[in-house]
C-alpha positions in Angstrom: -0.1 0.2 0.2 1.3 3.4 -1.0 2.0 6.0 1.6 -0.8 8.5 0.5 -3.2 5.5 0.8 -2.3 4.6 3.9 -2.5 7.9 5.4 -6.2 8.0 3.3 -7.1 4.8 5.0 -6.1 6.2 8.6 -8.0 9.5 8.0 -11.2 7.6 7.4 -10.9 5.3 10.0 -10.2 8.2 12.7 -13.1 10.0 11.0 -15.5 7.0 11.4 -14.2 6.5 14.8 -15.2 9.8 15.5 -18.6 9.3 14.7 -19.4 6.5 17.1 -22.1 6.9 19.6 -20.5 7.7 22.9 -21.2 5.4 25.9 -23.7 6.2 28.2 -26.1 9.4 28.1 -25.8 12.8 27.6 -24.8 15.6 30.7 -28.1 16.5 32.1 -28.7 20.2 31.4 -29.0 22.1 34.7 -33.0 23.4 34.3 -34.0 21.0 32.0 -37.6 19.5 32.5 -38.0 16.1 34.3 -39.6 13.8 31.6 -42.0 12.4 34.3 -43.2 15.4 36.6 -41.9 18.4 34.5 -40.1 19.9 37.0 -36.7 21.4 36.5 -33.7 19.6 37.2 -31.4 21.7 39.9 -29.8 18.9 42.3 -27.6 16.8 40.3 -27.2 14.5 43.2 -30.9 13.1 42.4 -30.8 13.4 38.5 -31.2 10.4 36.4 -31.5 9.4 32.8 -32.7 6.6 30.7 -32.1 5.2 27.2 -35.7 4.7 25.7 -36.6 4.1 22.0 -33.3 5.8 20.7 -33.7 8.9 23.3 -32.3 10.1 26.4 -34.9 10.9 29.0 -33.9 13.0 32.1 -35.3 13.1 35.5 -35.3 15.0 38.6 -35.4 11.9 40.8 -35.2 8.4 41.3 -38.8 8.0 42.0 -39.8 10.2 38.8 -37.8 7.5 36.9 -39.4 4.4 38.9 -42.8 6.0 38.0 -42.0 6.0 34.1 -40.4 3.0 34.0 -43.4 1.2 35.7 -45.5 2.9 32.4 -42.8 2.0 29.9 -40.1 -0.8 31.2 -36.8 -0.9 29.7 -34.1 1.3 28.6 -30.8 1.8 29.9 -30.7 3.6 33.2 -27.9 6.0 34.8 -28.3 7.4 38.1 -26.3 10.0 39.7 -23.8 9.4 42.3 -25.4 11.3 45.3 -21.6 12.3 46.7 -20.2 13.0 43.3 -23.2 14.1 41.2 -21.5 11.7 38.3 -23.6 9.7 36.3 -23.2 5.7 36.5 -25.1 3.0 35.3 -27.7 1.7 37.4 -26.6 -1.8 38.3 -23.1 -0.1 39.7 -24.8 1.9 42.4 -26.5 1.0 45.9 -29.5 3.3 46.5 -30.7 4.4 49.8 -34.5 5.1 50.7 -35.3 6.8 53.6 -36.6 9.8 55.2 -34.4 12.4 53.8 -35.2 15.1 51.4 -35.2 14.6 47.8 -36.6 16.6 45.1 -40.0 14.5 44.8 -39.7 13.9 48.8 -39.7 10.0 48.4 -36.4 9.8 49.9 -34.2 8.0 47.3 -30.5 8.6 46.6 -27.5 6.5 44.8 -24.3 5.6 45.8 -21.3 4.2 44.1 -19.9 3.5 47.7 -22.1 0.9 49.8 -21.1 2.3 53.0 -22.0 5.7 52.3 -25.4 4.5 51.3 -25.5 2.3 54.6 -24.8 5.5 56.6 -27.8 7.4 54.9 -30.2 4.6 55.4 -28.9 4.3 58.9 -29.1 7.6 59.8 -32.7 8.5 58.0 -34.2 5.0 59.3 -34.0 3.9 55.6 -33.2 0.7 53.6 -30.2 -0.1 50.8 -30.9 -2.0 47.6 -30.5 -1.8 44.1 -32.8 -0.2 41.8 -34.1 -3.6 40.5 -35.1 -4.3 44.3 -37.3 -1.0 44.4 -38.7 -1.4 41.1 -39.6 -4.9 42.2 -40.9 -3.7 45.5 -43.0 -1.0 43.6 -44.5 -3.4 41.2 -45.7 -5.8 44.0 -47.1 -2.7 46.1 -49.3 -1.9 43.1 -52.3 -3.5 42.2 
């Protein structure tokens, strides 16, 4: 292969690689509307996103996400780590559910660190689990 052809192939490969979809959701814009309740998203510690039908839906709280998943199951769910505010795949986080303030008042927060989740659960008279645990419990509670 000639040098100009190699350069062209390399440039084409780099260009195509740049077009690949990014891993994970786009950043949540402060002030954007929650897909479930319409409230503006202000506290990134509670914000989350879900990829559904080739679109990302942003939520102001885990409980809003849970309501939407109950209506339209499926999709890739990403939650914000309460301590850092950064988004992570839901299955990598621990959820604390207790008596503490959250945007919609149901007291859910996600944590990368299980010890942090347990600490919040203990001080807020709550429980710790995975998102799937809380979604299953919510499904069982509804007729």
